[in-house]
KEFIKE-424247 format. One record per residue (C-alpha): residue in one letter; x, y, z. Coordinates in pm, 1 decimal. Example, Ala and Ser with C-alpha at 12.3 -4.5 7.8 and 13.67 -1.06 7.14 Angstrom:
BEGIN
<residu A&east 1230.0&north -450.0&up 780.0>
<residu S&east 1367.0&north -106.0&up 714.0>
END
This chain:
BEGIN
<residu M&east -19063.3&north 9917.0&up 14121.5>
<residu P&east -19445.2&north 9962.2&up 14144.5>
<residu R&east -19469.0&north 9886.6&up 13771.7>
<residu L&east -19262.1&north 9568.5&up 13813.8>
<residu I&east -19482.2&north 9448.0&up 14099.7>
<residu E&east -19798.7&north 9527.2&up 13902.7>
<residu S&east -19684.0&north 9333.1&up 13594.9>
<residu T&east -19574.7&north 9042.8&up 13816.3>
<residu K&east -19912.7&north 9052.9&up 13992.0>
<residu Q&east -20094.0&north 9009.8&up 13662.1>
<residu R&east -19881.2&north 8708.4&up 13568.0>
<residu V&east -19916.9&north 8525.6&up 13899.9>
<residu E&east -20291.6&north 8586.9&up 13912.0>
<residu D&east -20322.4&north 8438.2&up 13562.9>
<residu I&east -20143.7&north 8120.1&up 13673.4>
<residu F&east -20356.4&north 8095.0&up 13987.1>
<residu S&east -20669.7&north 8123.7&up 13774.3>
<residu Q&east -20553.6&north 7805.9&up 13598.2>
<residu L&east -20469.9&north 7623.1&up 13922.4>
<residu E&east -20809.6&north 7714.9&up 14067.6>
<residu K&east -20972.2&north 7483.0&up 13813.9>
<residu I&east -20784.5&north 7178.5&up 13947.2>
<residu G&east -20908.5&north 7004.5&up 14260.0>
<residu N&east -21167.1&north 7273.3&up 14332.4>
<residu L&east -21455.6&north 7131.7&up 14535.7>
<residu G&east -21710.2&north 7385.5&up 14412.8>
<residu P&east -21777.5&north 7672.2&up 14174.4>
<residu S&east -21550.0&north 7917.6&up 14356.5>
<residu R&east -21217.9&north 7929.5&up 14540.1>
<residu E&east -21403.2&north 7953.8&up 14872.4>
<residu A&east -21537.9&north 7598.4&up 14828.0>
<residu G&east -21191.7&north 7459.3&up 14899.6>
<residu F&east -20948.0&north 7228.9&up 14722.8>
<residu T&east -20828.8&north 6870.7&up 14743.4>
<residu R&east -20517.1&north 6780.9&up 14546.8>
<residu A&east -20396.2&north 6469.8&up 14725.1>
<residu A&east -20042.2&north 6335.7&up 14694.6>
<residu W&east -19991.7&north 6139.8&up 14371.6>
<residu S&east -20347.0&north 6210.1&up 14259.3>
<residu N&east -20458.0&north 6303.5&up 13909.8>
<residu E&east -20523.6&north 6653.7&up 14041.0>
<residu E&east -20171.2&north 6698.2&up 14176.1>
<residu T&east -20025.2&north 6575.9&up 13846.3>
<residu R&east -20248.8&north 6806.1&up 13640.2>
<residu A&east -20145.3&north 7106.7&up 13850.1>
<residu M&east -19778.5&north 7018.4&up 13797.8>
<residu E&east -19836.2&north 6989.7&up 13423.6>
<residu V&east -19984.0&north 7341.9&up 13414.9>
<residu I&east -19655.5&north 7477.7&up 13550.7>
<residu Q&east -19453.6&north 7249.3&up 13322.7>
<residu R&east -19626.3&north 7382.7&up 13009.6>
<residu I&east -19564.7&north 7746.0&up 13105.9>
<residu A&east -19199.3&north 7679.0&up 13188.8>
<residu E&east -19129.9&north 7480.6&up 12872.1>
<residu K&east -19296.5&north 7746.6&up 12657.6>
<residu A&east -19051.7&north 7996.5&up 12809.4>
<residu G&east -18754.3&north 7774.9&up 12717.2>
<residu M&east -18698.9&north 7578.6&up 13037.9>
<residu K&east -18621.1&north 7206.6&up 13034.8>
<residu S&east -18820.8&north 6953.9&up 13237.9>
<residu Y&east -18721.5&north 6634.9&up 13417.5>
<residu W&east -18943.7&north 6401.3&up 13622.4>
<residu D&east -18751.4&north 6191.3&up 13873.4>
<residu G&east -18835.5&north 5832.2&up 13966.4>
<residu V&east -19115.7&north 5915.7&up 14210.5>
<residu G&east -19260.6&north 6208.1&up 14015.7>
<residu N&east -19090.5&north 6518.7&up 14151.6>
<residu L&east -19063.9&north 6772.5&up 13869.0>
<residu F&east -18746.2&north 6972.6&up 13798.0>
<residu L&east -18768.7&north 7267.8&up 13557.0>
<residu S&east -18430.5&north 7414.8&up 13463.7>
<residu T&east -18295.6&north 7703.5&up 13262.2>
<residu P&east -18065.1&north 7605.5&up 12973.1>
<residu G&east -17693.1&north 7572.7&up 13032.8>
<residu E&east -17404.1&north 7329.9&up 13063.9>
<residu T&east -17297.6&north 7402.2&up 13420.9>
<residu S&east -17375.8&north 7130.8&up 13675.6>
<residu E&east -17437.0&north 7386.5&up 13951.2>
<residu T&east -17794.3&north 7495.5&up 14017.6>
<residu V&east -17972.5&north 7746.0&up 14236.0>
<residu Q&east -18308.4&north 7593.0&up 14319.2>
<residu V&east -18641.0&north 7730.3&up 14431.3>
<residu G&east -18900.9&north 7474.9&up 14533.2>
<residu S&east -19230.2&north 7397.9&up 14703.6>
<residu H&east -19538.4&north 7180.5&up 14641.8>
<residu L&east -19880.9&north 7177.5&up 14475.9>
<residu D&east -20065.5&north 6913.9&up 14680.7>
<residu T&east -20316.5&north 7029.0&up 14942.5>
<residu V&east -20473.9&north 6897.6&up 15258.4>
<residu P&east -20825.8&north 6760.2&up 15202.3>
<residu H&east -21071.0&north 7049.5&up 15175.7>
<residu G&east -20788.4&north 7300.1&up 15205.5>
<residu G&east -20687.8&north 7618.9&up 15028.8>
<residu N&east -20509.9&north 7695.8&up 14702.6>
<residu Y&east -20211.0&north 7891.8&up 14835.2>
<residu D&east -20017.3&north 7667.0&up 15075.1>
<residu G&east -19727.1&north 7549.9&up 14857.2>
<residu A&east -19868.9&north 7682.1&up 14530.5>
<residu V&east -19758.3&north 8035.8&up 14619.9>
<residu G&east -19397.9&north 7915.3&up 14624.2>
<residu I&east -19427.8&north 7742.3&up 14287.4>
<residu V&east -19601.1&north 8029.7&up 14109.2>
<residu A&east -19374.4&north 8296.0&up 14260.5>
<residu G&east -19069.3&north 8077.2&up 14200.5>
<residu L&east -19153.9&north 8030.2&up 13833.9>
<residu D&east -19214.2&north 8401.2&up 13785.7>
<residu A&east -18891.7&north 8488.6&up 13968.3>
<residu I&east -18696.1&north 8271.1&up 13724.1>
<residu L&east -18879.2&north 8409.9&up 13420.9>
<residu Q&east -18803.2&north 8766.5&up 13533.5>
<residu L&east -18435.5&north 8677.3&up 13484.0>
<residu R&east -18484.7&north 8525.6&up 13138.4>
<residu P&east -18273.4&north 8788.8&up 12955.0>
<residu M&east -17981.2&north 8696.1&up 13184.2>
<residu W&east -18007.2&north 8315.2&up 13184.3>
<residu E&east -17705.5&north 8261.8&up 12960.7>
<residu K&east -17492.3&north 8510.6&up 13155.7>
<residu L&east -17540.5&north 8346.3&up 13495.0>
<residu K&east -17272.2&north 8112.8&up 13630.7>
<residu R&east -17532.7&north 7871.7&up 13766.7>
<residu R&east -17853.6&north 7735.2&up 13618.8>
<residu L&east -18182.8&north 7820.6&up 13786.1>
<residu E&east -18416.4&north 7534.7&up 13871.9>
<residu L&east -18777.0&north 7522.4&up 13989.1>
<residu V&east -18858.1&north 7207.5&up 14188.5>
<residu I&east -19213.8&north 7085.4&up 14244.8>
<residu W&east -19199.4&north 6832.5&up 14525.8>
<residu R&east -19463.7&north 6560.5&up 14544.8>
<residu G&east -19679.2&north 6500.4&up 14849.8>
<residu E&east -19559.5&north 6756.1&up 15103.9>
<residu E&east -19876.4&north 6742.6&up 15312.3>
<residu S&east -19910.6&north 6470.3&up 15575.9>
<residu A&east -20291.6&north 6477.9&up 15588.0>
<residu C&east -20294.7&north 6216.8&up 15309.8>
<residu Y&east -20104.5&north 5895.8&up 15393.8>
<residu G&east -19985.8&north 6028.0&up 15731.8>
<residu A&east -19632.8&north 6111.0&up 15616.8>
<residu V&east -19485.1&north 6452.0&up 15543.6>
<residu C&east -19255.9&north 6583.2&up 15267.4>
<residu K&east -19268.7&north 6249.8&up 15089.5>
<residu G&east -19133.2&north 6368.1&up 14754.6>
<residu S&east -18843.7&north 6572.5&up 14890.5>
<residu Q&east -18746.3&north 6292.6&up 15128.6>
<residu A&east -18753.2&north 6044.7&up 14839.3>
<residu A&east -18512.4&north 6266.2&up 14644.7>
<residu F&east -18249.5&north 6210.4&up 14914.7>
<residu G&east -18347.1&north 5855.1&up 15017.3>
<residu L&east -18480.6&north 5958.4&up 15358.1>
<residu N&east -18832.9&north 5810.6&up 15370.4>
<residu D&east -18932.2&north 5527.9&up 15602.1>
<residu P&east -19033.8&north 5251.1&up 15356.7>
<residu S&east -19334.6&north 5159.1&up 15571.9>
<residu I&east -19516.3&north 5472.0&up 15451.8>
<residu L&east -19587.4&north 5290.5&up 15124.1>
<residu D&east -19841.4&north 5073.8&up 15307.2>
<residu R&east -20034.5&north 5368.0&up 15450.8>
<residu T&east -20367.1&north 5441.1&up 15287.0>
<residu Y&east -20581.8&north 5736.0&up 15188.7>
<residu L&east -20940.9&north 5672.6&up 15079.8>
<residu G&east -20863.3&north 5302.9&up 15052.8>
<residu Q&east -20558.0&north 5338.2&up 14827.4>
<residu S&east -20206.0&north 5268.9&up 14952.5>
<residu L&east -19929.3&north 5518.2&up 14885.1>
<residu E&east -19752.4&north 5254.3&up 14676.3>
<residu E&east -20062.2&north 5217.0&up 14458.8>
<residu A&east -20097.9&north 5594.3&up 14427.4>
<residu I&east -19738.1&north 5636.9&up 14307.8>
<residu R&east -19782.5&north 5359.2&up 14051.2>
<residu S&east -20112.7&north 5510.5&up 13934.9>
<residu Q&east -19923.9&north 5820.8&up 13819.9>
<residu G&east -19663.8&north 5617.1&up 13631.7>
<residu F&east -19379.7&north 5635.6&up 13883.7>
<residu D&east -19173.4&north 5385.0&up 14080.2>
<residu P&east -19230.0&north 5333.6&up 14455.9>
<residu S&east -18924.3&north 5106.4&up 14481.5>
<residu Y&east -18710.2&north 5417.7&up 14533.8>
<residu I&east -18888.0&north 5461.1&up 14867.0>
<residu R&east -18903.3&north 5087.9&up 14941.8>
<residu D&east -18524.6&north 5057.5&up 14891.7>
<residu R&east -18437.3&north 5399.4&up 15039.8>
<residu K&east -18267.2&north 5480.7&up 14709.9>
<residu P&east -18234.6&north 5855.7&up 14637.6>
<residu T&east -18401.8&north 5962.7&up 14315.1>
<residu L&east -18122.1&north 6217.9&up 14269.3>
<residu D&east -17770.7&north 6089.0&up 14207.7>
<residu Q&east -17484.0&north 6227.0&up 14413.2>
<residu V&east -17350.2&north 6443.2&up 14129.2>
<residu R&east -17685.2&north 6618.6&up 14104.5>
<residu I&east -17705.0&north 6665.8&up 14482.7>
<residu D&east -17349.5&north 6800.7&up 14494.8>
<residu G&east -17444.1&north 7049.8&up 14223.2>
<residu I&east -17713.8&north 7219.9&up 14432.7>
<residu A&east -17540.8&north 7547.4&up 14520.6>
<residu S&east -17839.1&north 7670.8&up 14722.4>
<residu H&east -18211.0&north 7608.1&up 14763.8>
<residu L&east -18485.4&north 7862.5&up 14835.0>
<residu E&east -18852.7&north 7832.5&up 14921.1>
<residu L&east -19122.4&north 8099.6&up 14938.2>
<residu H&east -19437.7&north 8021.4&up 15135.5>
<residu I&east -19737.2&north 8181.5&up 15298.0>
<residu E&east -19664.8&north 8243.5&up 15665.7>
<residu Q&east -19956.4&north 8029.6&up 15796.2>
<residu A&east -19981.5&north 8268.6&up 16089.9>
<residu K&east -20067.1&north 8637.2&up 16119.5>
<residu R&east -19755.8&north 8813.5&up 16247.0>
<residu L&east -19669.2&north 8969.5&up 15909.8>
<residu E&east -20027.5&north 9080.4&up 15850.4>
<residu T&east -20065.8&north 9215.3&up 16205.4>
<residu D&east -19737.7&north 9407.9&up 16189.7>
<residu S&east -19802.5&north 9525.9&up 15829.4>
<residu V&east -19471.1&north 9382.8&up 15710.1>
<residu P&east -19474.9&north 9231.2&up 15358.3>
<residu I&east -19183.6&north 8984.5&up 15383.2>
<residu G&east -19054.7&north 8741.3&up 15642.7>
<residu V&east -18699.3&north 8606.9&up 15620.4>
<residu V&east -18706.3&north 8268.7&up 15793.3>
<residu S&east -18437.6&north 8195.8&up 16051.7>
<residu S&east -18532.4&north 7841.8&up 16165.5>
<residu I&east -18791.0&north 7567.5&up 16107.0>
<residu R&east -18959.1&north 7370.2&up 16382.5>
<residu G&east -18912.9&north 6995.1&up 16391.6>
<residu T&east -19193.1&north 6755.5&up 16476.3>
<residu I&east -19263.8&north 6426.0&up 16650.1>
<residu R&east -19606.6&north 6277.5&up 16582.4>
<residu L&east -19775.3&north 6002.1&up 16780.6>
<residu R&east -20083.8&north 5785.4&up 16756.2>
<residu V&east -20213.5&north 5687.2&up 17099.7>
<residu Q&east -20446.7&north 5384.4&up 17117.3>
<residu V&east -20641.5&north 5325.0&up 17438.3>
<residu F&east -20801.2&north 4987.5&up 17514.4>
<residu G&east -21084.0&north 4970.5&up 17766.7>
<residu E&east -21368.4&north 4725.7&up 17817.2>
<residu A&east -21721.2&north 4752.0&up 17678.8>
<residu N&east -21997.1&north 4744.0&up 17937.1>
<residu H&east -22351.5&north 4866.6&up 17996.8>
<residu S&east -22364.5&north 5242.5&up 18053.7>
<residu G&east -22656.7&north 5215.6&up 18295.1>
<residu G&east -22577.6&north 4899.6&up 18483.1>
<residu T&east -22205.4&north 4959.2&up 18538.4>
<residu P&east -22135.6&north 5171.2&up 18849.9>
<residu M&east -21915.3&north 5477.5&up 18819.3>
<residu G&east -21549.0&north 5460.1&up 18915.3>
<residu I&east -21237.4&north 5281.0&up 18797.7>
<residu R&east -21312.1&north 4981.6&up 19021.7>
<residu Y&east -21595.8&north 4899.1&up 18783.3>
<residu R&east -21523.5&north 5075.8&up 18456.1>
<residu K&east -21243.1&north 5059.6&up 18199.8>
<residu D&east -21352.8&north 5362.3&up 17997.5>
<residu A&east -21123.2&north 5434.7&up 17701.5>
<residu N&east -21283.4&north 5767.4&up 17611.2>
<residu L&east -21268.6&north 5894.7&up 17969.2>
<residu A&east -20899.8&north 5801.9&up 17995.6>
<residu M&east -20826.6&north 5979.3&up 17665.8>
<residu A&east -20995.7&north 6295.2&up 17791.0>
<residu Y&east -20776.7&north 6306.4&up 18101.9>
<residu M&east -20466.6&north 6230.2&up 17894.5>
<residu Q&east -20536.8&north 6526.7&up 17668.4>
<residu V&east -20602.7&north 6764.7&up 17957.7>
<residu A&east -20278.4&north 6656.3&up 18126.2>
<residu L&east -20085.2&north 6702.1&up 17800.7>
<residu H&east -20228.0&north 7051.8&up 17761.3>
<residu E&east -20118.6&north 7138.6&up 18114.9>
<residu E&east -19767.2&north 7004.3&up 18050.7>
<residu C&east -19739.9&north 7208.8&up 17731.6>
<residu S&east -19857.9&north 7522.8&up 17912.5>
<residu Y&east -19596.5&north 7461.4&up 18182.5>
<residu A&east -19321.2&north 7427.5&up 17919.2>
<residu L&east -19429.4&north 7754.7&up 17759.0>
<residu E&east -19418.7&north 7929.9&up 18097.5>
<residu K&east -19060.4&north 7805.7&up 18133.9>
<residu G&east -18971.8&north 7972.5&up 17803.3>
<residu F&east -18942.9&north 7668.2&up 17577.6>
<residu D&east -19052.2&north 7683.4&up 17214.6>
<residu I&east -19335.4&north 7432.8&up 17172.2>
<residu V&east -19676.2&north 7379.5&up 17016.0>
<residu Q&east -19880.1&north 7059.7&up 17030.4>
<residu T&east -20205.5&north 6954.9&up 16869.0>
<residu V&east -20448.4&north 6667.6&up 16911.7>
<residu G&east -20555.2&north 6657.0&up 16548.1>
<residu V&east -20764.0&north 6339.0&up 16520.1>
<residu I&east -20985.7&north 6163.4&up 16775.0>
<residu N&east -21141.9&north 5836.8&up 16651.4>
<residu A&east -21192.8&north 5995.3&up 16308.8>
<residu D&east -20933.5&north 5861.4&up 16061.9>
<residu E&east -21144.0&north 5689.0&up 15795.6>
<residu D&east -20868.7&north 5464.0&up 15661.3>
<residu Y&east -20745.6&north 5369.3&up 16008.7>
<residu N&east -21101.1&north 5287.5&up 16119.8>
<residu K&east -21148.2&north 5048.8&up 15828.2>
<residu K&east -20846.5&north 4852.5&up 15949.0>
<residu N&east -20950.1&north 4877.3&up 16315.7>
<residu P&east -21329.9&north 4838.1&up 16321.9>
<residu I&east -21326.5&north 4807.5&up 16701.5>
<residu V&east -21370.3&north 5186.8&up 16704.9>
<residu W&east -21724.3&north 5134.1&up 16572.7>
<residu E&east -21806.7&north 4933.8&up 16886.2>
<residu N&east -21839.9&north 5261.6&up 17075.8>
<residu A&east -22205.5&north 5349.9&up 17128.8>
<residu L&east -22426.6&north 5589.5&up 17322.9>
<residu T&east -22519.2&north 5327.8&up 17583.2>
<residu K&east -22179.1&north 5159.5&up 17624.7>
<residu V&east -21871.1&north 5222.0&up 17832.6>
<residu S&east -21609.3&north 5289.3&up 17565.2>
<residu P&east -21395.3&north 4984.5&up 17478.1>
<residu F&east -21148.6&north 5162.9&up 17250.4>
<residu G&east -21033.8&north 5501.4&up 17130.7>
<residu Y&east -20734.5&north 5673.4&up 16976.6>
<residu F&east -20596.1&north 6018.1&up 16913.3>
<residu T&east -20298.9&north 6173.7&up 16737.0>
<residu L&east -20050.5&north 6412.7&up 16893.2>
<residu D&east -19835.9&north 6650.0&up 16685.5>
<residu V&east -19556.9&north 6810.7&up 16891.8>
<residu R&east -19331.7&north 7077.2&up 16737.6>
<residu S&east -19034.1&north 7278.2&up 16859.0>
<residu N&east -18727.6&north 7450.2&up 16716.5>
<residu D&east -18515.5&north 7317.3&up 17005.3>
<residu P&east -18354.9&north 6983.9&up 16903.9>
<residu Q&east -18271.3&north 6889.3&up 17263.8>
<residu F&east -18604.8&north 6985.0&up 17416.4>
<residu L&east -18833.1&north 6826.6&up 17152.7>
<residu P&east -18748.6&north 6457.5&up 17219.3>
<residu T&east -18727.1&north 6520.1&up 17594.2>
<residu Y&east -19073.2&north 6674.0&up 17598.6>
<residu V&east -19221.1&north 6389.3&up 17393.7>
<residu Q&east -19069.9&north 6136.3&up 17633.6>
<residu T&east -19241.1&north 6323.3&up 17918.2>
<residu A&east -19567.6&north 6326.7&up 17720.8>
<residu E&east -19548.9&north 5950.3&up 17672.0>
<residu E&east -19493.7&north 5902.3&up 18046.2>
<residu I&east -19799.0&north 6118.8&up 18120.0>
<residu I&east -20009.9&north 5910.2&up 17882.1>
<residu R&east -19899.0&north 5582.4&up 18042.7>
<residu K&east -19961.8&north 5711.6&up 18395.5>
<residu K&east -20312.9&north 5823.5&up 18302.2>
<residu A&east -20377.1&north 5483.9&up 18144.6>
<residu E&east -20275.8&north 5316.6&up 18468.8>
<residu R&east -20481.7&north 5562.6&up 18672.8>
<residu Y&east -20798.0&north 5490.2&up 18472.7>
<residu N&east -20748.2&north 5113.9&up 18448.3>
<residu V&east -20697.8&north 5091.5&up 18069.1>
<residu E&east -20423.2&north 4965.8&up 17838.6>
<residu V&east -20235.9&north 5195.6&up 17601.7>
<residu R&east -20018.2&north 5165.4&up 17293.2>
<residu I&east -19813.8&north 5458.1&up 17158.3>
<residu D&east -19682.5&north 5455.1&up 16800.0>
<residu R&east -19448.7&north 5714.5&up 16652.8>
<residu L&east -19574.8&north 5817.4&up 16311.1>
<residu L&east -19302.5&north 6068.0&up 16226.9>
<residu S&east -18989.9&north 6227.3&up 16368.4>
<residu L&east -18810.1&north 6515.2&up 16196.7>
<residu E&east -18545.1&north 6723.8&up 16368.6>
<residu P&east -18571.0&north 7103.6&up 16376.2>
<residu V&east -18355.3&north 7321.0&up 16154.8>
<residu E&east -18211.5&north 7542.1&up 16427.3>
<residu R&east -18058.0&north 7788.1&up 16186.4>
<residu L&east -18104.3&north 7818.5&up 15812.7>
<residu D&east -17787.5&north 7898.5&up 15619.7>
<residu P&east -17665.7&north 8243.6&up 15735.3>
<residu S&east -17508.1&north 8335.7&up 15401.5>
<residu V&east -17829.9&north 8262.8&up 15209.5>
<residu R&east -18029.6&north 8445.8&up 15473.2>
<residu G&east -17796.4&north 8741.4&up 15422.6>
<residu V&east -17866.1&north 8734.0&up 15048.5>
<residu L&east -18241.5&north 8739.6&up 15114.7>
<residu E&east -18208.3&north 9030.1&up 15357.1>
<residu N&east -17989.2&north 9222.2&up 15111.8>
<residu A&east -18247.8&north 9164.5&up 14838.4>
<residu C&east -18516.4&north 9318.9&up 15060.8>
<residu R&east -18293.6&north 9614.3&up 15145.8>
<residu D&east -18196.1&north 9665.2&up 14781.3>
<residu L&east -18564.5&north 9675.6&up 14683.4>
<residu K&east -18654.2&north 9889.6&up 14987.7>
<residu I&east -18908.5&north 9630.4&up 15101.4>
<residu P&east -18951.5&north 9600.6&up 15480.7>
<residu Y&east -18898.5&north 9256.4&up 15631.2>
<residu L&east -18892.3&north 9064.8&up 15958.6>
<residu V&east -18652.9&north 8786.5&up 16055.6>
<residu M&east -18872.2&north 8514.2&up 16203.3>
<residu P&east -18893.2&north 8138.6&up 16273.1>
<residu S&east -19123.1&north 7902.0&up 16086.0>
<residu G&east -19372.7&north 7718.8&up 16301.8>
<residu A&east -19478.9&north 7492.5&up 16016.0>
<residu L&east -19267.1&north 7223.3&up 15853.1>
<residu H&east -19161.4&north 7263.8&up 15489.0>
<residu D&east -18973.2&north 7078.1&up 15216.0>
<residu A&east -18692.7&north 7329.2&up 15271.3>
<residu A&east -18625.2&north 7159.1&up 15605.9>
<residu V&east -18570.2&north 6826.1&up 15430.3>
<residu V&east -18329.1&north 6983.3&up 15182.0>
<residu A&east -18144.7&north 7154.7&up 15468.6>
<residu G&east -18100.2&north 6816.0&up 15635.8>
<residu A&east -17956.3&north 6649.2&up 15324.0>
<residu R&east -17582.2&north 6619.7&up 15276.5>
<residu K&east -17340.8&north 6649.2&up 14986.1>
<residu S&east -17066.7&north 6391.5&up 14930.7>
<residu T&east -16831.2&north 6611.9&up 15134.6>
<residu G&east -17069.8&north 6593.6&up 15430.1>
<residu A&east -17158.7&north 6960.6&up 15391.0>
<residu P&east -17525.5&north 7062.9&up 15405.3>
<residu I&east -17707.2&north 7223.5&up 15114.4>
<residu P&east -17738.7&north 7598.2&up 15186.6>
<residu V&east -18109.5&north 7673.9&up 15228.7>
<residu G&east -18308.7&north 7994.0&up 15272.2>
<residu M&east -18677.0&north 8071.7&up 15302.1>
<residu L&east -18917.5&north 8364.2&up 15261.3>
<residu F&east -19267.9&north 8419.4&up 15396.9>
<residu I&east -19544.3&north 8639.2&up 15262.2>
<residu P&east -19863.6&north 8726.7&up 15454.0>
<residu C&east -20183.6&north 8524.6&up 15428.6>
<residu K&east -20523.4&north 8670.5&up 15511.9>
<residu D&east -20603.2&north 8647.9&up 15884.9>
<residu G&east -20316.6&north 8399.8&up 15919.7>
<residu I&east -20549.2&north 8121.3&up 15802.8>
<residu S&east -20416.8&north 7809.1&up 15628.9>
<residu H&east -20529.5&north 7447.5&up 15572.3>
<residu N&east -20875.5&north 7594.6&up 15527.3>
<residu P&east -21082.4&north 7697.9&up 15221.1>
<residu A&east -21055.1&north 8057.0&up 15349.3>
<residu E&east -20676.3&north 8048.1&up 15295.3>
<residu F&east -20577.9&north 8344.0&up 15074.8>
<residu A&east -20276.3&north 8547.1&up 14965.7>
<residu S&east -20321.5&north 8857.1&up 14752.5>
<residu G&east -20169.8&north 8890.3&up 14407.3>
<residu Q&east -19987.3&north 9198.8&up 14532.9>
<residu D&east -19819.3&north 9008.2&up 14816.9>
<residu I&east -19728.8&north 8713.3&up 14593.2>
<residu A&east -19582.6&north 8951.3&up 14334.5>
<residu R&east -19376.3&north 9133.4&up 14595.2>
<residu G&east -19241.0&north 8800.4&up 14717.8>
<residu A&east -19156.9&north 8696.2&up 14361.0>
<residu V&east -18961.5&north 9017.8&up 14302.9>
<residu V&east -18756.0&north 8964.6&up 14620.5>
<residu L&east -18703.3&north 8601.3&up 14525.6>
<residu S&east -18585.5&north 8695.8&up 14176.5>
<residu N&east -18335.6&north 8944.3&up 14317.9>
<residu A&east -18198.8&north 8676.5&up 14552.3>
<residu L&east -18180.2&north 8414.1&up 14275.9>
<residu Y&east -17978.8&north 8653.4&up 14062.6>
<residu R&east -17734.6&north 8719.5&up 14346.4>
<residu L&east -17690.0&north 8347.4&up 14416.7>
<residu A&east -17663.3&north 8240.4&up 14051.7>
<residu R&east -17398.1&north 8493.1&up 13953.5>
<residu Q&east -17160.0&north 8401.4&up 14239.5>
END
């Protein structure tokens, strides 16, 4: 076992040394990475994995929007998939998503001597554009595979380029998203026997508890809002204080955010599962180009306009929309209280996965026990492509069985240049993943 992990460690570190050259913002990993959705950098990273897989005898297939499927040889239509993504947030790390692709590839290659004996083909899936930081939409590639995207996301921009233009720039067809047409036909969807994803935890429970593997039980859903507040510009010295005289957008936003924080704290005290984040305040470059009123704010003016985003997440499908409705009421009441107008737009709504497939979870737990590797059963706070796959349906109406593994990341840090997972931890995850793939593919 130690020898297997050591040899796996060497292989995964070699692949990461190749990925570190793509989208790196400086001479070292610590400088950070930007591999935006449907960028040249994302495509180049995918091609690195494609070359390694094809050299080992796997077959490749790019779907209509540029998701990449790498399969072991065989005639059976049934597949056991392992997937994740290679795009990053701007100025992020090199391990969010990439860990799952590198470990997934190695897990499949570990089973190479048995490929022809397995009842099901193994398939590595590299989903396009999982991160929402670019174009303001999440899991874009995996949603496109099942025809689930809102077509309006094609008009969203990142650094002045629309998502539609970005997809075309890489040689793929945005009409699949525009027409809500799945890139995978129903026969291919029906053939997915199970789907796995390995990911860094993006928190520090595993590291703190010195446990090397997390078996994921559920995945939080999310509702994301953009709140626009309209005040009235006026002289900061000549205008008396108080809402009788001032319509101060920035002041109203501050009280909205404090009230939202208090409501979230109250929900936590009541035992509900919830996190919420104000991620952007007046600082979305592409949005500001379309709404230049934000530049009318100045040091000596009462603020005429401001906006912020709110990302609310919970693993409770009943509580999440109820809480967001309450949050919207709080925002409107504060707008009225501070004599401003408000507009609330929903940017995204994805339901939680309350429970990942119990049979697949059992396979993952048995793999850990078989290898004598300690593990924790734990929820995922972050959203992943696995949640999209879990929400898809076969022609019978049955869901695709999905399971997920976590490995530790240093200090629990993610979406940050300091994001890091050790070769040892990635290798251990790959060994568990390979054991589980074998169990699922021989059934």
